Every structure is written in C-alpha cells, then in structure tokens.
DSSP file (Angstrom, degrees, kcal/mol; ACC not computed):
  #  RESIDUE AA STRUCTURE BP1 BP2  ACC     N-H-->O    O-->H-N    N-H-->O    O-->H-N    TCO  KAPPA ALPHA  PHI   PSI    X-CA   Y-CA   Z-CA
    1    1 A M     >        0   0    0      0, 0.0     4,-2.4     0, 0.0     5,-0.2   0.000 360.0 360.0 360.0 -42.3   -0.1    0.0    0.1
    2    2 A K  H  >  +     0   0    0      1,-0.2     4,-2.7     2,-0.2     5,-0.2   0.970 360.0  47.3 -58.0 -55.4    2.9    2.4    0.8
    3    3 A V  H  > S+     0   0    0      1,-0.2     4,-2.4     2,-0.2    -1,-0.2   0.877 111.3  50.8 -63.7 -31.1    4.5    1.9   -2.5
    4    4 A F  H  > S+     0   0    0      2,-0.2     4,-2.5     1,-0.2    -1,-0.2   0.960 112.3  46.5 -68.3 -46.1    1.2    2.3   -4.4
    5    5 A L  H  X S+     0   0    0     -4,-2.4     4,-2.7     1,-0.2    -1,-0.2   0.880 110.8  53.6 -62.6 -35.9    0.5    5.5   -2.6
    6    6 A F  H  X S+     0   0    0     -4,-2.7     4,-2.1    -5,-0.2    -1,-0.2   0.911 110.9  45.8 -63.8 -42.2    4.0    6.6   -3.3
    7    7 A C  H  X S+     0   0    0     -4,-2.4     4,-2.2     2,-0.2     5,-0.3   0.942 112.9  49.7 -67.6 -46.8    3.6    6.0   -7.1
    8    8 A I  H  X S+     0   0    0     -4,-2.5     4,-2.5     1,-0.2    -2,-0.2   0.938 113.3  45.7 -56.6 -49.8    0.3    7.7   -7.3
    9    9 A A  H  X S+     0   0    0     -4,-2.7     4,-2.0    -5,-0.2    -1,-0.2   0.884 112.5  51.4 -59.7 -38.5    1.6   10.7   -5.4
   10   10 A L  H  X S+     0   0    0     -4,-2.1     4,-2.0     2,-0.2    -1,-0.2   0.840 109.7  48.7 -72.1 -33.0    4.7   10.8   -7.6
   11   11 A L  H  X S+     0   0    0     -4,-2.2     4,-3.0     2,-0.2     5,-0.2   0.881 110.3  53.6 -69.0 -40.8    2.7   10.7  -10.9
   12   12 A F  H  X S+     0   0    0     -4,-2.5     4,-1.9    -5,-0.3    -2,-0.2   0.916 109.4  48.1 -62.8 -38.8    0.6   13.5   -9.5
   13   13 A A  H  X S+     0   0    0     -4,-2.0     4,-2.6     2,-0.2    -2,-0.2   0.886 110.1  50.2 -56.4 -47.4    3.6   15.5   -8.9
   14   14 A V  H  X S+     0   0    0     -4,-2.0     4,-2.3     2,-0.2     5,-0.2   0.911 113.2  46.7 -59.4 -49.7    5.0   14.9  -12.2
   15   15 A Y  H  X S+     0   0    0     -4,-3.0     4,-1.6     2,-0.2    -2,-0.2   0.883 115.2  45.0 -64.2 -38.3    1.7   15.9  -13.9
   16   16 A T  H  X S+     0   0    0     -4,-1.9     4,-2.9    -5,-0.2     5,-0.2   0.893 111.0  55.1 -71.0 -43.3    1.2   19.0  -11.8
   17   17 A G  H  X S+     0   0    0     -4,-2.6     4,-2.3     2,-0.2    -2,-0.2   0.884 109.6  44.8 -59.3 -45.3    4.8   19.9  -12.3
   18   18 A Y  H  X S+     0   0    0     -4,-2.3     4,-2.3     2,-0.2    -1,-0.2   0.872 113.9  51.2 -67.4 -36.3    4.6   19.8  -16.2
   19   19 A D  H  X S+     0   0    0     -4,-1.6     4,-2.3    -5,-0.2    -2,-0.2   0.921 112.5  44.3 -61.1 -48.6    1.4   21.6  -16.0
   20   20 A A  H  X S+     0   0    0     -4,-2.9     4,-3.0     1,-0.2    -2,-0.2   0.913 112.9  53.7 -68.8 -42.2    2.9   24.4  -13.8
   21   21 A Y  H  X S+     0   0    0     -4,-2.3     4,-2.4    -5,-0.2    -1,-0.2   0.908 108.2  47.6 -61.4 -44.5    6.0   24.6  -15.9
   22   22 A T  H  X S+     0   0    0     -4,-2.3     4,-2.2     2,-0.2    -1,-0.2   0.895 111.6  51.1 -61.6 -40.0    4.0   25.1  -19.0
   23   23 A L  H  X S+     0   0    0     -4,-2.3     4,-2.1     2,-0.2    -2,-0.2   0.929 112.7  46.9 -60.5 -44.9    1.9   27.8  -17.3
   24   24 A T  H  X S+     0   0    0     -4,-3.0     4,-1.8     1,-0.2    -2,-0.2   0.913 110.2  51.6 -65.9 -39.1    5.1   29.5  -16.2
   25   25 A R  H  X S+     0   0    0     -4,-2.4     4,-2.2     2,-0.2    -1,-0.2   0.880 108.7  50.3 -65.1 -41.8    6.7   29.3  -19.6
   26   26 A V  H  X S+     0   0    0     -4,-2.2     4,-1.8     1,-0.2    -1,-0.2   0.864 111.3  52.5 -67.9 -32.8    3.6   30.8  -21.4
   27   27 A G  H  <>S+     0   0    0     -4,-2.1     5,-3.1     8,-0.2     4,-0.3   0.850 109.0  46.6 -67.2 -33.3    3.7   33.6  -18.9
   28   28 A A  H  <5S+     0   0    0     -4,-1.8     3,-0.3     3,-0.2    -2,-0.2   0.864 113.4  48.2 -73.5 -39.5    7.2   34.4  -19.5
   29   29 A V  H  <5S+     0   0    0     -4,-2.2    -2,-0.2     1,-0.2    -3,-0.2   0.905 120.0  36.0 -69.5 -40.7    7.0   34.3  -23.2
   30   30 A N  T  <5S-     0   0    0     -4,-1.8    -1,-0.2    -5,-0.2    -2,-0.2   0.322 109.7-120.5 -98.1   5.4    4.0   36.5  -23.5
   31   31 A D  T   5 +     0   0    0     -3,-0.3    -3,-0.2    -4,-0.3    -4,-0.1   0.958  56.5 151.6  58.1  58.7    5.1   38.7  -20.4
   32   32 A I     >< -     0   0    0     -5,-3.1     4,-1.3     1,-0.2     3,-0.3  -0.959  30.0-164.9-122.3 111.3    2.0   38.1  -18.3
   33   33 A P  H  > S+     0   0    0      0, 0.0     4,-2.4     0, 0.0     3,-0.3   0.889  84.8  58.6 -64.1 -36.0    2.9   38.4  -14.6
   34   34 A Q  H  > S+     0   0    0      1,-0.3     4,-2.0     2,-0.2     5,-0.1   0.835 106.5  48.2 -66.8 -30.1   -0.2   36.8  -13.3
   35   35 A L  H  > S+     0   0    0     -3,-0.3     4,-1.7     2,-0.2    -1,-0.3   0.806 110.7  52.8 -65.7 -35.4    0.6   33.6  -15.2
   36   36 A L  H  X S+     0   0    0     -4,-1.3     4,-2.1    -3,-0.3    -2,-0.2   0.914 110.8  46.1 -64.4 -47.7    4.1   33.8  -13.9
   37   37 A G  H  X S+     0   0    0     -4,-2.4     4,-2.6     2,-0.2     5,-0.2   0.874 113.9  48.8 -63.8 -45.2    2.9   34.0  -10.3
   38   38 A D  H  X S+     0   0    0     -4,-2.0     4,-1.5    -5,-0.3    -1,-0.2   0.892 111.8  47.2 -70.0 -32.7    0.4   31.2  -10.8
   39   39 A G  H  X S+     0   0    0     -4,-1.7     4,-1.8     2,-0.2    -2,-0.2   0.870 112.0  53.1 -75.0 -36.4    3.0   28.9  -12.4
   40   40 A G  H  X S+     0   0    0     -4,-2.1     4,-1.7     2,-0.2    -2,-0.2   0.903 109.4  45.3 -59.5 -46.5    5.4   29.7   -9.6
   41   41 A G  H  X S+     0   0    0     -4,-2.6     4,-1.9     2,-0.2    -1,-0.2   0.831 112.5  53.3 -64.2 -34.7    2.9   28.9   -6.8
   42   42 A S  H  X S+     0   0    0     -4,-1.5     4,-2.4    -5,-0.2    -2,-0.2   0.863 106.8  52.9 -74.2 -32.4    2.0   25.7   -8.7
   43   43 A L  H  X S+     0   0    0     -4,-1.8     4,-2.1     2,-0.2    -2,-0.2   0.919 107.2  50.7 -65.9 -41.1    5.7   24.7   -8.9
   44   44 A V  H  X S+     0   0    0     -4,-1.7     4,-2.1     1,-0.2    -1,-0.2   0.897 110.2  51.1 -61.8 -40.4    6.0   25.2   -5.1
   45   45 A F  H  X S+     0   0    0     -4,-1.9     4,-2.5     1,-0.2    -2,-0.2   0.931 108.7  51.7 -59.2 -45.8    2.9   23.0   -4.8
   46   46 A T  H  X S+     0   0    0     -4,-2.4     4,-2.4     1,-0.2    -2,-0.2   0.852 107.0  51.0 -59.5 -40.9    4.6   20.4   -7.0
   47   47 A V  H  X S+     0   0    0     -4,-2.1     4,-2.0     2,-0.2    -1,-0.2   0.915 110.2  51.2 -66.7 -41.6    7.7   20.3   -4.9
   48   48 A L  H  X S+     0   0    0     -4,-2.1     4,-1.6     2,-0.2    -2,-0.2   0.892 109.5  49.6 -64.8 -40.0    5.6   19.8   -1.7
   49   49 A V  H  X S+     0   0    0     -4,-2.5     4,-2.5     2,-0.2     3,-0.2   0.946 108.7  52.2 -60.5 -49.3    3.8   16.9   -3.3
   50   50 A A  H  X S+     0   0    0     -4,-2.4     4,-1.8     1,-0.2    -2,-0.2   0.877 110.9  49.0 -54.2 -42.1    7.0   15.3   -4.4
   51   51 A L  H  X S+     0   0    0     -4,-2.0     4,-1.7     2,-0.2    -1,-0.2   0.825 109.2  51.8 -67.8 -32.8    8.2   15.6   -0.8
   52   52 A G  H  X S+     0   0    0     -4,-1.6     4,-1.4    -3,-0.2    -2,-0.2   0.886 107.9  52.0 -65.9 -43.2    5.1   14.2    0.5
   53   53 A A  H  < S+     0   0    0     -4,-2.5     4,-0.5     2,-0.2    -2,-0.2   0.855 108.8  48.8 -63.1 -35.8    5.5   11.3   -1.8
   54   54 A I  H >X S+     0   0    0     -4,-1.8     3,-1.1     1,-0.2     4,-0.7   0.912 112.8  49.7 -67.3 -42.9    9.0   10.6   -0.7
   55   55 A N  H 3X S+     0   0    0     -4,-1.7     4,-1.7     1,-0.3     8,-0.4   0.766  93.7  74.7 -67.0 -25.5    7.8   10.8    2.9
   56   56 A A  H 3< S+     0   0    0     -4,-1.4    -1,-0.3     1,-0.2    -2,-0.2   0.810  94.7  53.9 -60.8 -27.9    4.9    8.4    2.2
   57   57 A L  H <4 S+     0   0    0     -3,-1.1    -1,-0.2    -4,-0.5    -2,-0.2   0.873 127.9  10.0 -78.1 -41.8    7.5    5.5    2.2
   58   58 A W  H  < S+     0   0    0     -4,-0.7    -2,-0.2    -3,-0.3    -3,-0.1   0.807 132.3  36.5-114.0 -44.2    9.2    5.9    5.5
   59   59 A L     X  +     0   0    0     -4,-1.7     4,-3.0    -5,-0.2     3,-0.3  -0.756  52.4 175.4-121.7  83.6    7.1    8.6    7.5
   60   60 A P  H  > S+     0   0    0      0, 0.0     4,-2.5     0, 0.0    -1,-0.2   0.875  83.8  50.9 -60.7 -38.6    3.3    8.4    7.0
   61   61 A R  H  > S+     0   0    0      2,-0.2     4,-1.9     1,-0.2     5,-0.1   0.877 112.7  45.4 -65.4 -38.4    2.6   11.2    9.6
   62   62 A V  H  > S+     0   0    0     -3,-0.3     4,-2.4     2,-0.2    -1,-0.2   0.921 111.4  53.8 -76.5 -40.3    5.2   13.6    8.1
   63   63 A G  H  X S+     0   0    0     -4,-3.0     4,-2.5    -8,-0.4    -2,-0.2   0.935 107.7  49.5 -50.9 -50.6    3.8   12.8    4.6
   64   64 A A  H  X S+     0   0    0     -4,-2.5     4,-1.4     1,-0.2    -1,-0.2   0.908 110.3  51.0 -53.6 -46.2    0.3   13.7    5.7
   65   65 A G  H  X S+     0   0    0     -4,-1.9     4,-2.3     2,-0.2    -1,-0.2   0.917 109.6  49.6 -58.7 -46.7    1.6   16.9    7.1
   66   66 A V  H  X S+     0   0    0     -4,-2.4     4,-2.5     1,-0.2    -1,-0.2   0.915 110.7  51.3 -61.1 -42.5    3.5   17.9    3.9
   67   67 A F  H  X S+     0   0    0     -4,-2.5     4,-1.6     1,-0.2    -1,-0.2   0.783 108.3  51.5 -68.8 -23.6    0.3   17.1    1.8
   68   68 A L  H  X S+     0   0    0     -4,-1.4     4,-1.8     2,-0.2    -2,-0.2   0.863 110.7  47.7 -80.4 -36.8   -1.7   19.4    4.1
   69   69 A V  H  X S+     0   0    0     -4,-2.3     4,-2.8     2,-0.2    -2,-0.2   0.913 111.6  52.1 -63.7 -45.2    0.9   22.2    3.6
   70   70 A A  H  X S+     0   0    0     -4,-2.5     4,-2.4     1,-0.2     5,-0.2   0.875 106.4  53.1 -63.3 -38.2    0.7   21.6   -0.1
   71   71 A T  H  X S+     0   0    0     -4,-1.6     4,-2.4     2,-0.2    -1,-0.2   0.901 107.2  50.3 -67.5 -33.9   -3.0   21.8    0.1
   72   72 A V  H  X S+     0   0    0     -4,-1.8     4,-2.9     2,-0.2     5,-0.2   0.974 110.2  50.9 -59.7 -51.8   -2.8   25.2    1.8
   73   73 A V  H  X S+     0   0    0     -4,-2.8     4,-2.5     1,-0.2     5,-0.2   0.933 110.6  50.0 -54.7 -47.6   -0.4   26.4   -0.9
   74   74 A A  H  X S+     0   0    0     -4,-2.4     4,-2.3     1,-0.2    -1,-0.2   0.860 110.7  48.5 -62.6 -41.8   -2.8   25.2   -3.7
   75   75 A V  H  X S+     0   0    0     -4,-2.4     4,-2.4    -5,-0.2    -1,-0.2   0.925 112.0  48.4 -66.4 -40.7   -5.7   27.0   -2.1
   76   76 A L  H  X S+     0   0    0     -4,-2.9     4,-3.2     2,-0.2     5,-0.2   0.921 112.2  50.2 -60.9 -41.9   -3.8   30.2   -1.7
   77   77 A V  H  X S+     0   0    0     -4,-2.5     4,-2.1    -5,-0.2     6,-0.4   0.906 111.4  48.5 -60.6 -45.4   -2.7   29.9   -5.3
   78   78 A A  H  X>S+     0   0    0     -4,-2.3     4,-0.8    -5,-0.2     5,-0.8   0.902 116.0  44.1 -67.5 -37.7   -6.3   29.3   -6.4
   79   79 A L  H  <5S+     0   0    0     -4,-2.4    -2,-0.2     2,-0.2    -1,-0.2   0.903 116.0  43.1 -70.9 -45.4   -7.5   32.3   -4.5
   80   80 A L  H  <5S+     0   0    0     -4,-3.2    -2,-0.2    -5,-0.2    -3,-0.2   0.856 128.8  27.6 -70.0 -34.9   -4.8   34.8   -5.4
   81   81 A Y  H  <5S-     0   0    0     -4,-2.1    -1,-0.2    -5,-0.2    -2,-0.2   0.325 101.6-124.2-114.9   5.8   -4.7   34.0   -9.2
   82   82 A Q  T  <5 +     0   0    0     -4,-0.8     2,-0.6     1,-0.2    -3,-0.2   0.880  49.9 165.4  49.1  52.2   -8.3   32.8   -9.6
   83   83 A D     >< -     0   0    0     -5,-0.8     4,-0.6    -6,-0.4     3,-0.3  -0.870  28.7-166.9-106.7 105.9   -7.1   29.5  -10.9
   84   84 A T  H >> S+     0   0    0     -2,-0.6     4,-1.4     1,-0.2     3,-0.9   0.826  86.5  62.2 -69.7 -28.7   -9.8   26.8  -11.0
   85   85 A T  H 3> S+     0   0    0      1,-0.3     4,-2.2     2,-0.2    -1,-0.2   0.900  94.6  60.0 -57.9 -44.6   -7.2   24.1  -11.7
   86   86 A S  H 3> S+     0   0    0     -3,-0.3     4,-2.4     1,-0.2    -1,-0.3   0.791  98.5  58.2 -60.9 -30.7   -5.5   24.8   -8.4
   87   87 A W  H <X S+     0   0    0     -3,-0.9     4,-2.8    -4,-0.6    -1,-0.2   0.955 108.9  46.8 -61.3 -50.3   -8.9   23.8   -6.6
   88   88 A Y  H  X S+     0   0    0     -4,-1.4     4,-1.8     1,-0.2    -2,-0.2   0.925 111.2  50.8 -59.9 -43.1   -8.6   20.3   -8.4
   89   89 A W  H  X S+     0   0    0     -4,-2.2     4,-1.9     2,-0.2    -1,-0.2   0.882 109.2  51.9 -59.8 -44.6   -4.9   20.1   -7.3
   90   90 A A  H  X S+     0   0    0     -4,-2.4     4,-2.0     1,-0.2    -1,-0.2   0.880 109.6  49.6 -57.1 -43.0   -6.0   21.0   -3.7
   91   91 A G  H  X S+     0   0    0     -4,-2.8     4,-1.7     1,-0.2    -1,-0.2   0.859 107.6  51.7 -68.7 -34.0   -8.5   18.2   -3.7
   92   92 A G  H  X S+     0   0    0     -4,-1.8     4,-2.1     1,-0.2    -1,-0.2   0.873 109.9  51.7 -68.9 -38.1   -6.0   15.7   -5.0
   93   93 A S  H  X S+     0   0    0     -4,-1.9     4,-2.6     2,-0.2    -2,-0.2   0.904 107.7  52.5 -61.5 -40.0   -3.7   16.7   -2.1
   94   94 A V  H  X S+     0   0    0     -4,-2.0     4,-2.1     1,-0.2    -1,-0.2   0.865 107.9  50.4 -67.5 -35.5   -6.4   16.2    0.3
   95   95 A V  H  X S+     0   0    0     -4,-1.7     4,-2.4     2,-0.2    -1,-0.2   0.887 109.8  50.7 -64.5 -43.6   -7.0   12.7   -1.1
   96   96 A L  H  X S+     0   0    0     -4,-2.1     4,-2.0     2,-0.2    -2,-0.2   0.917 108.3  52.8 -60.5 -44.9   -3.3   11.9   -0.7
   97   97 A C  H  X S+     0   0    0     -4,-2.6     4,-2.6     1,-0.2     5,-0.2   0.931 108.7  50.4 -56.4 -47.1   -3.4   13.1    2.8
   98   98 A G  H  X S+     0   0    0     -4,-2.1     4,-2.3     1,-0.2     5,-0.2   0.904 106.9  53.0 -57.1 -42.6   -6.4   10.8    3.5
   99   99 A G  H  X S+     0   0    0     -4,-2.4     4,-2.0     1,-0.2    -1,-0.2   0.892 109.1  50.2 -64.9 -34.5   -4.6    7.9    2.1
  100  100 A Q  H  X S+     0   0    0     -4,-2.0     4,-2.1     2,-0.2    -2,-0.2   0.929 112.8  47.3 -64.7 -42.7   -1.6    8.6    4.4
  101  101 A V  H  X S+     0   0    0     -4,-2.6     4,-2.5     1,-0.2    -2,-0.2   0.865 112.5  47.8 -69.6 -34.9   -3.9    8.8    7.4
  102  102 A A  H  X S+     0   0    0     -4,-2.3     4,-1.9    -5,-0.2    -1,-0.2   0.820 109.4  53.5 -76.9 -29.5   -5.7    5.7    6.5
  103  103 A L  H  X S+     0   0    0     -4,-2.0     4,-1.4    -5,-0.2    -2,-0.2   0.903 110.2  48.5 -65.7 -36.9   -2.3    3.9    5.9
  104  104 A R  H  X S+     0   0    0     -4,-2.1     4,-1.7     2,-0.2     3,-0.4   0.941 110.4  50.8 -65.3 -48.8   -1.3    5.0    9.5
  105  105 A Q  H  X S+     0   0    0     -4,-2.5     4,-1.7     1,-0.2    -1,-0.2   0.881 109.1  51.8 -59.7 -41.5   -4.5    3.8   11.0
  106  106 A S  H  X S+     0   0    0     -4,-1.9     4,-0.6     1,-0.2    -1,-0.2   0.796 108.1  50.1 -61.4 -35.9   -4.2    0.4    9.3
  107  107 A R  H  < S+     0   0    0     -4,-1.4     3,-0.4    -3,-0.4    -1,-0.2   0.836 110.0  51.4 -71.9 -38.9   -0.7   -0.1   10.6
  108  108 A R  H >< S+     0   0    0     -4,-1.7     3,-1.2     1,-0.2    -2,-0.2   0.811 104.0  59.4 -64.6 -33.1   -1.9    0.8   14.2
  109  109 A H  H 3< S+     0   0    0     -4,-1.7    -1,-0.2     1,-0.3    -2,-0.2   0.764  93.4  65.1 -72.4 -24.0   -4.6   -1.7   13.9
  110  110 A R  T 3< S+     0   0    0     -4,-0.6    14,-0.4    -3,-0.4    -1,-0.3   0.289  73.3 120.8 -86.1  17.1   -2.3   -4.6   13.3
  111  111 A L  S <  S-     0   0    0     -3,-1.2    12,-0.7    12,-0.1     2,-0.1  -0.442  72.6-100.7 -70.5 153.2   -0.6   -4.4   16.8
  112  112 A R  E     -Ab 122 134A   0     21,-1.0    23,-1.2    10,-0.2     2,-0.4  -0.447  35.3-150.5 -71.2 142.0   -0.9   -7.5   18.9
  113  113 A V  E     -Ab 121 135A   0      8,-2.1     8,-2.4    21,-0.2     2,-0.5  -0.987   6.1-139.8-124.3 136.2   -3.5   -7.5   21.5
  114  114 A V  E     -Ab 120 136A   0     21,-4.1    23,-0.5    -2,-0.4     6,-0.2  -0.824  23.4-140.9 -93.9 122.2   -3.3   -9.3   24.9
  115  115 A S    >   -     0   0    0      4,-1.9     3,-1.6    -2,-0.5    -1,-0.0  -0.139  27.5-100.5 -66.0 168.9   -6.7  -10.9   25.9
  116  116 A E  T 3  S+     0   0    0      1,-0.3    -1,-0.1     2,-0.1    -2,-0.0   0.903 123.0  57.3 -61.9 -40.2   -8.1  -10.9   29.5
  117  117 A G  T 3  S-     0   0    0      1,-0.1    -1,-0.3     2,-0.1     3,-0.1   0.474 118.5-111.7 -72.3   0.1   -7.1  -14.5   30.0
  118  118 A G  S <  S+     0   0    0     -3,-1.6     2,-0.3     1,-0.3    -2,-0.1   0.400  76.9 133.3  78.9  -0.4   -3.4  -13.5   29.1
  119  119 A R        -     0   0    0     -5,-0.1    -4,-1.9     1,-0.1    -1,-0.3  -0.665  58.7-120.7 -76.6 129.6   -3.6  -15.4   25.9
  120  120 A R  E     -A  114   0A   0     -2,-0.3     2,-0.4    -6,-0.2    -6,-0.2  -0.598  31.1-178.0 -85.1 141.0   -2.2  -13.4   23.0
  121  121 A A  E     -A  113   0A   0     -8,-2.4    -8,-2.1    -2,-0.3     2,-0.4  -0.993  22.5-128.8-136.2 138.9   -4.4  -12.8   20.1
  122  122 A S  E     -A  112   0A   0     -2,-0.4   -10,-0.2   -10,-0.2   -11,-0.1  -0.778   9.8-162.0-102.2 138.5   -3.5  -11.0   17.0
  123  123 A A  S    S+     0   0    0    -12,-0.7    -1,-0.1    -2,-0.4   -11,-0.1   0.659  88.0  11.2 -82.7 -22.6   -5.7   -8.0   15.8
  124  124 A G  S    S-     0   0    0      1,-0.6    -1,-0.1   -14,-0.4   -14,-0.1   0.227 123.0 -56.1-148.9  15.8   -4.5   -7.9   12.3
  125  125 A G  S    S-     0   0    0    -14,-0.1    -1,-0.6     0, 0.0    -2,-0.1  -0.705  84.0 -29.0 129.9-179.5   -2.4  -10.9   11.4
  126  126 A P        -     0   0    0      0, 0.0    -5,-0.0     0, 0.0   -16,-0.0  -0.397  64.3-111.0 -69.5 144.0    0.7  -12.5   12.8
  127  127 A A        -     0   0    0      1,-0.1     3,-0.1    -2,-0.1   -16,-0.1  -0.281  14.7-141.5 -70.2 158.8    3.3  -10.5   14.5
  128  128 A R        -     0   0    0      1,-0.3     2,-0.3    -2,-0.0    -1,-0.1   0.089  64.0 -51.4-110.3  20.8    6.6  -10.0   12.9
  129  129 A G  S >  S-     0   0    0      1,-0.1     3,-1.3     2,-0.0    -1,-0.3  -0.811  75.2 -53.1 137.1-175.2    8.8  -10.3   15.8
  130  130 A R  T 3  S+     0   0    0     -2,-0.3    14,-0.2     1,-0.3    -1,-0.1   0.599 111.3  78.0 -74.3  -9.3    9.5   -9.1   19.3
  131  131 A H  T 3  S+     0   0    0     -3,-0.1    -1,-0.3     2,-0.0     2,-0.1   0.607  71.4 102.9 -79.4  -8.5    9.5   -5.4   18.3
  132  132 A R  S <  S-     0   0    0     -3,-1.3    12,-0.2     1,-0.1     2,-0.1  -0.469  72.6-124.9 -74.9 147.9    5.7   -5.3   18.2
  133  133 A R        -     0   0    0     -2,-0.1   -21,-1.0    10,-0.1     2,-0.4  -0.482  18.8-147.7 -85.5 160.2    3.9   -3.7   21.1
  134  134 A Q  E     -b  112   0A   0      8,-0.2     8,-0.8    -2,-0.1     2,-0.4  -0.997  11.5-167.4-132.3 140.2    1.3   -5.5   23.0
  135  135 A R  E     -bC 113 141A   0    -23,-1.2   -21,-4.1    -2,-0.4     2,-0.3  -0.901   8.7-150.6-118.6 149.1   -1.7   -4.1   24.7
  136  136 A S  E >   -b  114   0A   0      4,-1.4     3,-1.4    -2,-0.4   -21,-0.2  -0.740  33.7-110.4-108.4 173.5   -4.3   -5.3   27.2
  137  137 A R  T 3  S+     0   0    0    -23,-0.5    -1,-0.1    -2,-0.3   -22,-0.1   0.814 117.8  59.2 -72.7 -26.8   -7.9   -4.2   27.4
  138  138 A G  T 3  S-     0   0    0      1,-0.1    -1,-0.3     2,-0.1     3,-0.1   0.485 117.5-111.7 -79.9  -2.3   -7.1   -2.5   30.7
  139  139 A G  S <  S+     0   0    0     -3,-1.4     2,-0.2     1,-0.3    -2,-0.1   0.685  70.4 140.7  80.4  16.2   -4.5   -0.3   29.0
  140  140 A E        -     0   0    0      2,-0.0    -4,-1.4     1,-0.0     2,-0.5  -0.610  50.8-126.0 -84.3 154.5   -1.5   -1.9   30.8
  141  141 A H  B     -C  135   0A   0     -2,-0.2    -6,-0.1    -6,-0.2    -8,-0.0  -0.911  21.2-169.4-106.6 126.1    1.6   -2.5   28.9
  142  142 A H        -     0   0    0     -8,-0.8    -8,-0.2    -2,-0.5   -28,-0.0  -0.965  19.3-135.1-114.3 116.7    3.0   -6.0   29.0
  143  143 A P        -     0   0    0      0, 0.0   -10,-0.1     0, 0.0     3,-0.0  -0.330  27.7 -98.8 -72.3 154.9    6.6   -6.3   27.5
  144  144 A T        -     0   0    0    -14,-0.2   -14,-0.0   -12,-0.2   -11,-0.0  -0.541  42.6-110.7 -64.6 126.0    7.4   -9.0   25.2
  145  145 A P        -     0   0    0      0, 0.0     2,-0.3     0, 0.0    -1,-0.1  -0.306  35.2-151.1 -62.4 141.2    9.1  -11.9   27.0
  146  146 A R        -     0   0    0     -3,-0.0     2,-0.2     1,-0.0     3,-0.0  -0.768  18.6 -98.3-113.2 161.9   12.8  -12.2   26.1
  147  147 A R        -     0   0    0     -2,-0.3     2,-0.4     1,-0.1    -1,-0.0  -0.460  42.2-101.8 -72.8 143.6   15.1  -15.2   26.0
  148  148 A A        -     0   0    0     -2,-0.2    -1,-0.1     1,-0.1     0, 0.0  -0.551  39.2-123.5 -59.8 120.5   17.3  -16.0   28.8
  149  149 A S              0   0    0     -2,-0.4    -1,-0.1     1,-0.1    -3,-0.0  -0.294 360.0 360.0 -65.5 153.4   21.0  -14.9   28.0
  150  150 A R              0   0    0      0, 0.0    -1,-0.1     0, 0.0    -2,-0.0   0.410 360.0 360.0-101.0 360.0   23.7  -17.5   28.2
C-alpha cells in the first residue's frame, strides 16, 4: 500500500509539475505576470507533493503533514490568481493526505492485543517479531518476554 501511494503521489507531482512549468513558460514568453505568479505557486505545490510522496514510504505522519501544507499552498494560489485548476490540485492533495492517514491507521490496527485471559491474540495478522507492542484491554503495557541470556 505504501508503494502504491508513493507511485500515485509521484505521478500526481509529475503531472502538476509539467502543467505548472507550461503555465510559467507561457507567462514568461507572453510577459504576463499573473501567469508567472500562478505557475510559480504551482511549482511550489509540485515540490511539496513530491516531498510528501517521498515521505509516504518511511514517515506517513510527516507525509500527511506535507500534503496538508501543499493543500494550503494550492488553495492560496487558487484564491490569489483565480485558478480553477489549483482547486482540483488541492482536492488531489487532500485525497493523498487521507490515504496517508488511512495507511497509518491500518498499521496501528495490526498491533498485537493481549486478551483478558493472558492469551495473546492478533488483531490484524501474525506479529513480525518481538518489536511489536502488546496491549491489554485495561490499558496496561505487557513487555514481550525475552530469552534468557547465556
């Protein structure tokens, strides 16, 4: 899921970057300052989306925060330059942020849970080692038992 979200976000960044570059180039050739500003703001948005895509692989919380900042930039560009395309880009960034949050919540759901009888039950599949945290229903933390050292 992380790799899929990374690929979608990177494709989104490439598309918005190409569109922003084209908009900036047209504004520079025809000497239209509003197109230059709109394209420049869109390029900032593109860089933020690319950073969010990179963070999607390792730090989902940071990636979600970067996508939210990118959304704010897109909304400001849409308001300042009356660009309807930037509204769509802001919506795409919100969807990517929602994907990051959903990814984070699904990873938290897979933690091992300790039942009342002391028997371990898995909430989302088998544990992948001793590094997984365990929780009881009473909110107490039970550390994973370790092997006796020789």
